[in-house]
ROMITOR-708654 format. One record per residue: residue number from 1; residue in one letter; x, y, z of N, C-alpha, C in turn. Coordinates in pm, 1 decimal. Example, Ala and Ser with C-alpha at 12.3 -4.5 7.8 and 13.67 -1.06 7.14 Angstrom:
<atoms>
[1, 'a', [1319.0, -569.0, 780.0], [1230.0, -450.0, 780.0], [1320.0, -330.0, 780.0]]
[2, 's', [1285.0, -225.0, 708.0], [1367.0, -106.0, 714.0], [1290.0, 3.0, 787.0]]
</atoms>
This chain:
<atoms>
[1, 'x', [-8503.3, 1287.5, -2118.9], [-8516.7, 1341.3, -2019.7], [-8453.3, 1244.6, -1912.0]]
[2, 'x', [-8421.6, 1123.1, -1883.9], [-8355.1, 1027.2, -1819.2], [-8222.8, 1087.5, -1812.0]]
[3, 'x', [-8156.1, 1156.7, -1873.5], [-8005.1, 1218.5, -1881.8], [-8025.3, 1259.6, -1781.8]]
[4, 'x', [-8077.8, 1363.5, -1783.0], [-8168.7, 1492.1, -1661.6], [-8183.7, 1447.5, -1563.9]]
[5, 'x', [-8250.1, 1361.1, -1585.9], [-8359.1, 1302.4, -1439.8], [-8183.1, 1258.1, -1361.4]]
[6, 'x', [-8099.6, 1143.7, -1401.9], [-7976.1, 1064.3, -1404.4], [-7890.6, 1159.0, -1334.7]]
[7, 'x', [-7850.7, 1294.7, -1423.7], [-7795.7, 1430.7, -1353.7], [-7850.5, 1444.8, -1240.1]]
[8, 'x', [-7939.6, 1496.4, -1256.0], [-8036.4, 1585.1, -1111.3], [-8057.4, 1453.2, -965.0]]
[9, 'x', [-8017.6, 1360.4, -974.2], [-8061.4, 1293.4, -878.4], [-7874.9, 1278.8, -889.7]]
[10, 'x', [-7806.1, 1301.2, -914.9], [-7650.2, 1205.1, -895.0], [-7615.7, 1407.3, -797.7]]
[11, 'x', [-7669.8, 1490.1, -894.3], [-7664.1, 1595.8, -810.3], [-7681.7, 1591.9, -694.6]]
[12, 'x', [-7787.6, 1636.0, -687.5], [-7838.3, 1626.7, -531.0], [-7796.9, 1517.4, -380.6]]
[13, 'x', [-7773.4, 1381.1, -484.1], [-7677.1, 1328.2, -392.4], [-7517.1, 1367.4, -314.5]]
[14, 'x', [-7488.5, 1441.8, -453.6], [-7378.5, 1497.1, -398.7], [-7372.9, 1611.4, -300.4]]
[15, 'x', [-7521.2, 1671.8, -329.9], [-7516.6, 1789.6, -280.5], [-7540.3, 1771.3, -125.5]]
[16, 'x', [-7611.1, 1677.3, -111.6], [-7638.9, 1599.0, 62.1], [-7503.0, 1561.6, 100.6]]
[17, 'x', [-7409.1, 1518.2, 56.9], [-7284.6, 1421.0, 89.6], [-7162.7, 1576.0, 34.6]]
[18, 'x', [-7199.7, 1659.5, 50.7], [-7154.3, 1711.5, 72.3], [-7174.7, 1812.1, 174.2]]
[19, 'x', [-7314.8, 1852.5, 164.6], [-7385.0, 1969.9, 292.1], [-7320.8, 1869.0, 477.0]]
[20, 'x', [-7349.2, 1713.7, 398.7], [-7300.4, 1629.2, 530.4], [-7176.3, 1650.9, 584.0]]
[21, 'x', [-7084.1, 1699.6, 476.1], [-6937.4, 1673.1, 534.1], [-6904.2, 1818.2, 579.3]]
[22, 'x', [-7048.8, 1932.4, 469.0], [-6977.4, 2061.2, 551.2], [-6999.8, 2047.2, 652.6]]
[23, 'x', [-7100.7, 2026.1, 751.1], [-7183.2, 2037.4, 836.0], [-7077.1, 1940.8, 963.3]]
[24, 'x', [-7004.0, 1844.6, 943.7], [-6940.3, 1722.5, 1006.1], [-6788.0, 1823.4, 1037.7]]
[25, 'x', [-6728.7, 1855.2, 889.5], [-6674.0, 1966.5, 917.5], [-6675.6, 2099.2, 1039.3]]
[26, 'x', [-6766.8, 2161.5, 1011.1], [-6836.0, 2289.2, 1113.2], [-6822.9, 2254.9, 1248.6]]
[27, 'x', [-6842.7, 2085.2, 1248.2], [-6910.5, 2091.2, 1410.5], [-6739.1, 2070.1, 1469.9]]
[28, 'x', [-6649.6, 1981.5, 1427.6], [-6523.0, 1976.4, 1417.3], [-6431.7, 2130.2, 1462.5]]
[29, 'x', [-6404.0, 2244.5, 1339.5], [-6430.6, 2277.2, 1380.6], [-6468.0, 2420.5, 1533.5]]
[30, 'x', [-6588.3, 2385.6, 1565.8], [-6693.1, 2399.6, 1651.7], [-6613.9, 2342.8, 1774.6]]
[31, 'x', [-6599.1, 2291.1, 1794.5], [-6538.7, 2179.6, 1923.1], [-6340.5, 2199.1, 1923.8]]
[32, 'x', [-6336.1, 2233.5, 1817.3], [-6142.3, 2254.5, 1842.5], [-6146.2, 2452.5, 1861.9]]
[33, 'x', [-6255.3, 2518.0, 1866.9], [-6263.5, 2688.2, 1863.2], [-6281.1, 2655.2, 2059.7]]
[34, 'x', [-6412.2, 2542.4, 2067.6], [-6448.5, 2548.0, 2237.5], [-6325.0, 2523.2, 2299.5]]
[35, 'x', [-6219.0, 2384.0, 2222.5], [-6096.5, 2392.2, 2289.7], [-6011.4, 2427.9, 2301.9]]
[36, 'x', [-6004.4, 2519.1, 2240.5], [-5896.2, 2656.4, 2183.4], [-5915.6, 2708.0, 2326.5]]
[37, 'x', [-6091.3, 2817.9, 2405.0], [-6135.1, 2891.0, 2452.3], [-6139.6, 2819.8, 2577.4]]
[38, 'x', [-6048.5, 2734.7, 2625.9], [-6103.6, 2605.6, 2767.0], [-5955.9, 2584.8, 2841.8]]
[39, 'x', [-5830.2, 2596.8, 2667.5], [-5716.7, 2607.2, 2680.2], [-5674.2, 2818.4, 2730.6]]
[40, 'x', [-5724.7, 2835.2, 2645.6], [-5709.5, 3010.0, 2694.1], [-5739.2, 3012.4, 2843.9]]
[41, 'x', [-5856.2, 2930.0, 2866.4], [-5919.3, 2923.2, 3067.9], [-5842.4, 2929.5, 3126.1]]
[42, 'x', [-5782.5, 2796.6, 3091.8], [-5724.5, 2739.9, 3153.9], [-5524.2, 2792.8, 3212.4]]
[43, 'x', [-5494.0, 2848.7, 3113.0], [-5374.8, 2944.5, 3094.1], [-5381.6, 3043.1, 3152.4]]
[44, 'x', [-5517.8, 3113.0, 3149.2], [-5521.7, 3245.5, 3225.2], [-5524.8, 3216.8, 3416.9]]
[45, 'x', [-5604.5, 3071.9, 3436.6], [-5602.0, 3102.8, 3557.2], [-5525.2, 3018.8, 3613.2]]
[46, 'x', [-5437.7, 2937.7, 3519.7], [-5256.4, 2918.3, 3584.9], [-5188.8, 3043.2, 3608.6]]
[47, 'x', [-5199.5, 3114.7, 3538.7], [-5110.1, 3242.5, 3524.8], [-5170.3, 3288.0, 3652.0]]
[48, 'x', [-5294.6, 3316.0, 3747.1], [-5369.4, 3326.7, 3785.1], [-5207.3, 3256.8, 3975.7]]
[49, 'x', [-5290.0, 3152.1, 3977.4], [-5242.7, 3082.4, 3996.5], [-5121.0, 3079.7, 4052.7]]
[50, 'x', [-5075.4, 3128.9, 3937.3], [-4843.5, 3087.7, 3905.7], [-4829.6, 3249.6, 4081.7]]
[51, 'x', [-4939.1, 3312.8, 3999.4], [-4832.1, 3461.7, 3979.9], [-4885.3, 3467.9, 4199.7]]
[52, 'x', [-4994.0, 3385.9, 4210.8], [-5023.2, 3326.2, 4396.8], [-4960.2, 3244.8, 4468.4]]
[53, 'x', [-4923.8, 3189.5, 4385.0], [-4819.2, 3077.5, 4441.9], [-4645.6, 3173.4, 4449.0]]
[54, 'x', [-4647.9, 3215.7, 4370.1], [-4494.6, 3273.8, 4436.7], [-4541.8, 3417.9, 4559.7]]
[55, 'x', [-4636.2, 3441.5, 4556.5], [-4629.2, 3508.5, 4706.6], [-4606.6, 3418.3, 4744.9]]
[56, 'x', [-4741.9, 3364.4, 4803.8], [-4737.4, 3228.7, 4893.1], [-4536.8, 3201.7, 4950.2]]
[57, 'x', [-4483.1, 3139.6, 4823.1], [-4306.4, 3163.5, 4858.8], [-4261.2, 3202.0, 4918.8]]
[58, 'x', [-4295.3, 3346.1, 4867.1], [-4211.0, 3499.3, 4936.6], [-4226.1, 3485.0, 5052.6]]
[59, 'x', [-4381.2, 3479.3, 5101.5], [-4413.2, 3511.8, 5191.8], [-4372.4, 3376.1, 5346.9]]
[60, 'x', [-4349.1, 3270.1, 5266.2], [-4276.9, 3102.9, 5317.0], [-4176.5, 3206.3, 5362.8]]
[61, 'x', [-4118.4, 3209.1, 5240.0], [-3906.2, 3209.9, 5255.5], [-3890.8, 3318.0, 5371.7]]
[62, 'x', [-3996.0, 3461.9, 5393.1], [-3985.1, 3539.1, 5466.7], [-3964.2, 3482.6, 5628.4]]
[63, 'x', [-4074.7, 3404.2, 5621.6], [-4131.5, 3304.6, 5759.0], [-4015.8, 3210.5, 5852.4]]
[64, 'x', [-3979.1, 3194.3, 5694.2], [-3799.9, 3025.7, 5756.9], [-3731.5, 3155.2, 5779.1]]
[65, 'x', [-3687.8, 3238.3, 5725.2], [-3610.8, 3354.7, 5742.6], [-3610.7, 3374.0, 5901.6]]
[66, 'x', [-3705.3, 3450.1, 5913.4], [-3693.7, 3484.5, 6020.8], [-3731.3, 3383.6, 6199.1]]
[67, 'x', [-3780.8, 3280.2, 6136.3], [-3715.3, 3162.7, 6225.2], [-3659.6, 3120.6, 6223.5]]
[68, 'x', [-3556.5, 3165.2, 6133.3], [-3370.2, 3029.7, 6158.3], [-3309.9, 3199.2, 6207.2]]
[69, 'x', [-3393.6, 3329.0, 6210.4], [-3310.8, 3433.5, 6278.2], [-3350.5, 3392.4, 6439.0]]
[70, 'x', [-3413.0, 3389.8, 6416.0], [-3444.7, 3346.7, 6601.7], [-3479.2, 3257.8, 6637.5]]
[71, 'x', [-3440.6, 3138.7, 6601.4], [-3327.7, 3010.2, 6640.1], [-3202.6, 3045.2, 6667.6]]
[72, 'x', [-3158.0, 3141.6, 6600.1], [-2984.4, 3137.5, 6640.5], [-2989.4, 3248.8, 6769.9]]
[73, 'x', [-3071.5, 3325.6, 6738.3], [-3114.5, 3404.4, 6891.0], [-3057.3, 3341.9, 6984.8]]
[74, 'x', [-3187.9, 3300.5, 6954.1], [-3179.0, 3185.2, 7108.7], [-3043.9, 3036.8, 7175.3]]
[75, 'x', [-3088.3, 3046.8, 7045.2], [-2937.1, 2971.6, 7046.7], [-2799.5, 3043.2, 7116.8]]
[76, 'x', [-2766.9, 3180.6, 7032.9], [-2666.4, 3272.5, 7126.0], [-2738.5, 3222.9, 7284.0]]
[77, 'x', [-2834.6, 3286.1, 7314.2], [-2896.6, 3316.4, 7443.8], [-2844.2, 3190.4, 7525.7]]
[78, 'x', [-2906.7, 3081.1, 7487.8], [-2839.2, 2953.8, 7552.5], [-2720.2, 2943.1, 7572.5]]
[79, 'x', [-2664.1, 2910.9, 7490.7], [-2447.9, 3000.3, 7486.2], [-2416.5, 3037.2, 7589.7]]
[80, 'x', [-2488.2, 3183.7, 7624.1], [-2450.1, 3285.9, 7667.3], [-2519.6, 3237.9, 7828.6]]
[81, 'x', [-2623.3, 3215.7, 7794.0], [-2657.9, 3140.5, 7992.2], [-2574.1, 3050.5, 8025.8]]
[82, 'x', [-2535.8, 2928.2, 7950.5], [-2475.7, 2792.6, 8005.3], [-2337.8, 2881.8, 8072.8]]
[83, 'x', [-2208.8, 3010.0, 7990.7], [-2193.0, 3041.0, 8024.3], [-2107.3, 3137.7, 8147.3]]
[84, 'x', [-2317.7, 3224.3, 8195.8], [-2250.5, 3290.7, 8316.8], [-2381.6, 3192.0, 8432.2]]
[85, 'x', [-2412.6, 3056.2, 8393.0], [-2386.9, 2940.1, 8488.0], [-2308.1, 2910.3, 8563.7]]
[86, 'x', [-2193.5, 2921.6, 8448.0], [-2073.1, 2821.0, 8482.4], [-1977.5, 2948.4, 8543.3]]
[87, 'x', [-2023.9, 3035.8, 8530.2], [-1906.6, 3183.9, 8597.5], [-1959.9, 3164.7, 8743.3]]
[88, 'x', [-2141.7, 3166.2, 8750.4], [-2181.1, 3145.0, 8865.7], [-2100.0, 3059.7, 8952.7]]
[89, 'x', [-2112.9, 2945.7, 8911.9], [-2046.2, 2778.5, 8992.1], [-2007.1, 2852.0, 9009.5]]
[90, 'x', [-1869.6, 2908.1, 8941.3], [-1708.2, 2950.4, 8940.1], [-1725.2, 2982.3, 9085.4]]
[91, 'x', [-1808.1, 3126.1, 9119.5], [-1790.8, 3181.0, 9216.6], [-1832.7, 3124.8, 9280.7]]
[92, 'x', [-1928.6, 3100.0, 9319.0], [-1985.4, 3047.9, 9401.4], [-1845.7, 2885.4, 9522.5]]
[93, 'x', [-1791.6, 2833.5, 9364.7], [-1726.7, 2776.4, 9472.5], [-1595.3, 2831.3, 9513.9]]
[94, 'x', [-1596.5, 2980.8, 9503.2], [-1503.9, 3027.4, 9474.8], [-1493.3, 3136.0, 9665.9]]
[95, 'x', [-1661.8, 3145.9, 9629.1], [-1690.6, 3153.1, 9803.0], [-1673.2, 3096.3, 9858.8]]
[96, 'x', [-1738.9, 3005.2, 9889.1], [-1742.1, 2878.0, 9921.1], [-1591.5, 2862.4, 9977.9]]
[97, 'x', [-1533.2, 2838.6, 9929.4], [-1366.5, 2821.8, 9980.5], [-1330.6, 2978.1, 10033.4]]
[98, 'x', [-1369.3, 3065.2, 10043.7], [-1309.2, 3216.0, 10110.0], [-1450.1, 3177.4, 10253.1]]
[99, 'x', [-1568.9, 3145.7, 10236.4], [-1583.7, 3133.1, 10373.4], [-1507.0, 2963.2, 10467.3]]
[100, 'x', [-1491.7, 2873.6, 10373.7], [-1465.9, 2797.4, 10452.7], [-1280.0, 2856.6, 10518.6]]
[101, 'x', [-1257.9, 2922.9, 10454.0], [-1101.1, 3002.4, 10559.2], [-1094.6, 3071.7, 10649.3]]
[102, 'x', [-1261.4, 3180.9, 10586.7], [-1291.8, 3182.1, 10687.4], [-1305.1, 3162.5, 10837.1]]
[103, 'x', [-1388.1, 3037.5, 10758.9], [-1434.9, 2997.1, 10966.8], [-1338.3, 2920.3, 10979.6]]
[104, 'x', [-1247.7, 2851.0, 10930.8], [-1139.3, 2814.7, 10957.8], [-1019.6, 2939.7, 11050.3]]
[105, 'x', [-1039.6, 3042.5, 10980.8], [-946.8, 3170.8, 11054.2], [-1030.5, 3151.6, 11216.5]]
[106, 'x', [-1160.8, 3193.7, 11161.4], [-1255.8, 3229.4, 11341.2], [-1193.4, 3125.2, 11426.4]]
[107, 'x', [-1221.7, 2990.6, 11376.5], [-1182.3, 2892.9, 11438.2], [-1052.8, 2888.7, 11511.9]]
[108, 'x', [-954.3, 2938.5, 11501.1], [-824.3, 2939.4, 11565.3], [-848.6, 3087.1, 11695.8]]
[109, 'x', [-905.1, 3126.6, 11612.1], [-915.5, 3293.1, 11672.8], [-935.0, 3296.7, 11810.6]]
</atoms>
């Protein structure tokens, strides 16, 4: 009887240890599954953000291109205006010179 009692005690002890270990391992597996689900969700969100970032970057690049073209156009217009201003100043000087000559001729006449 003692042998059976000892066997039963050891068996119950081992069973409790195995159940405890099994519960511990199941909790670990559960945590790993939760972590995997979280990583999958974060990867999905990162993918969405990546697509959104690409769209915004493309919009920013297009806006920058428009600004660059606009600035080049403004620079060309400024250069053209400077040329016109210079030409008008030269013409004004020529007109002033002709006016002076005509006035001199009228004084002599």
